[in-house]
MARZA-744754 format. One record per residue (C-alpha): residue number from 1; residue in one letter; z, x negated, y. Coordinates in steps of 0.02 Angstrom, whole numbers, padded with zeros to 5 digits, always signed. Last residue first. Layout:
N
[NUM,a,[Z,X,Y]]
...
END
This chain:
108
[108,x,[+00443,+00425,+01176]]
[107,x,[+00398,+00486,+01002]]
[106,x,[+00256,+00592,+01074]]
[105,x,[+00164,+00431,+01117]]
[104,x,[+00149,+00397,+00931]]
[103,x,[+00026,+00540,+00915]]
[102,x,[+00008,+00711,+00833]]
[101,x,[+00190,+00751,+00802]]
[100,x,[+00283,+00823,+00653]]
[99,x,[+00469,+00854,+00633]]
[98,x,[+00531,+00870,+00454]]
[97,x,[+00640,+01014,+00397]]
[96,x,[+00520,+01159,+00436]]
[95,x,[+00384,+01089,+00324]]
[94,x,[+00507,+01068,+00181]]
[93,x,[+00456,+01215,+00073]]
[92,x,[+00357,+01123,-00063]]
[91,x,[+00205,+01228,-00019]]
[90,x,[+00238,+01206,+00168]]
[89,x,[+00240,+01016,+00152]]
[88,x,[+00074,+01025,+00058]]
[87,x,[-00001,+01137,+00193]]
[86,x,[+00052,+01016,+00329]]
[85,x,[-00026,+00871,+00234]]
[84,x,[-00190,+00967,+00211]]
[83,x,[-00189,+01024,+00394]]
[82,x,[-00181,+00845,+00457]]
[81,x,[-00017,+00758,+00489]]
[80,x,[-00046,+00627,+00623]]
[79,x,[+00133,+00567,+00638]]
[78,x,[+00279,+00621,+00529]]
[77,x,[+00453,+00612,+00605]]
[76,x,[+00610,+00567,+00510]]
[75,x,[+00782,+00568,+00590]]
[74,x,[+00947,+00491,+00540]]
[73,x,[+01114,+00559,+00484]]
[72,x,[+01122,+00414,+00359]]
[71,x,[+01107,+00530,+00208]]
[70,x,[+00966,+00617,+00304]]
[69,x,[+00867,+00454,+00302]]
[68,x,[+00887,+00436,+00115]]
[67,x,[+00837,+00618,+00089]]
[66,x,[+00682,+00600,+00200]]
[65,x,[+00629,+00445,+00104]]
[64,x,[+00649,+00536,-00061]]
[63,x,[+00547,+00684,+00007]]
[62,x,[+00408,+00568,+00067]]
[61,x,[+00406,+00485,-00105]]
[60,x,[+00394,+00656,-00188]]
[59,x,[+00243,+00697,-00081]]
[58,x,[+00155,+00539,-00138]]
[57,x,[+00174,+00583,-00323]]
[56,x,[+00145,+00770,-00301]]
[55,x,[-00011,+00745,-00197]]
[54,x,[-00016,+00714,-00010]]
[53,x,[-00185,+00699,+00074]]
[52,x,[-00251,+00576,+00200]]
[51,x,[-00408,+00623,+00298]]
[50,x,[-00350,+00536,+00456]]
[49,x,[-00226,+00397,+00424]]
[48,x,[-00041,+00438,+00415]]
[47,x,[+00105,+00379,+00522]]
[46,x,[+00282,+00383,+00457]]
[45,x,[+00417,+00390,+00590]]
[44,x,[+00594,+00330,+00567]]
[43,x,[+00761,+00340,+00656]]
[42,x,[+00911,+00273,+00559]]
[41,x,[+00901,+00083,+00575]]
[40,x,[+01069,+00003,+00534]]
[39,x,[+00992,-00158,+00462]]
[38,x,[+01030,-00095,+00286]]
[37,x,[+00936,+00062,+00337]]
[36,x,[+00785,-00048,+00373]]
[35,x,[+00787,-00120,+00197]]
[34,x,[+00806,+00052,+00117]]
[33,x,[+00663,+00120,+00224]]
[32,x,[+00545,-00018,+00172]]
[31,x,[+00599,-00001,-00009]]
[30,x,[+00567,+00188,-00008]]
[29,x,[+00398,+00162,+00074]]
[28,x,[+00349,+00044,-00067]]
[27,x,[+00329,+00196,-00180]]
[26,x,[+00169,+00236,-00084]]
[25,x,[+00049,+00233,-00231]]
[24,x,[-00119,+00313,-00201]]
[23,x,[-00215,+00378,-00352]]
[22,x,[-00235,+00555,-00286]]
[21,x,[-00281,+00501,-00110]]
[20,x,[-00194,+00429,+00041]]
[19,x,[-00312,+00351,+00168]]
[18,x,[-00252,+00175,+00202]]
[17,x,[-00157,+00092,+00342]]
[16,x,[+00009,+00182,+00319]]
[15,x,[+00102,+00155,+00482]]
[14,x,[+00289,+00142,+00466]]
[13,x,[+00356,+00174,+00640]]
[12,x,[+00534,+00123,+00680]]
[11,x,[+00590,+00253,+00806]]
[10,x,[+00702,+00235,+00959]]
[9,x,[+00555,+00204,+01074]]
[8,x,[+00408,+00146,+00970]]
[7,x,[+00456,+00007,+00850]]
[6,x,[+00346,-00080,+00724]]
[5,x,[+00308,-00078,+00538]]
[4,x,[+00132,-00099,+00471]]
[3,x,[+00076,-00040,+00301]]
[2,x,[-00053,-00071,+00167]]
[1,x,[+00000,+00000,+00000]]
END
């Protein structure tokens, strides 16, 4: 999984630099978040590429990340969620729990 991690305002942005598809493996997100939590980071944003799609395997990773962040009383924001990602989050009934924005500028 190709990612970049950088800070925008109070959020550490994890930018996924590949289009997520059925065979995508984003398990590394959990490790990135665990390592940042150890450094007392609690506000995260995950940025998706256009045309990405969440399947059960990638969606479960997002849920695990959200749970870890919630355990620290932190915040998770998803950036650039297309309609497919929003529909997936609605199907698993967490769309109302995770804030979504269109651009990084909205984090400020």
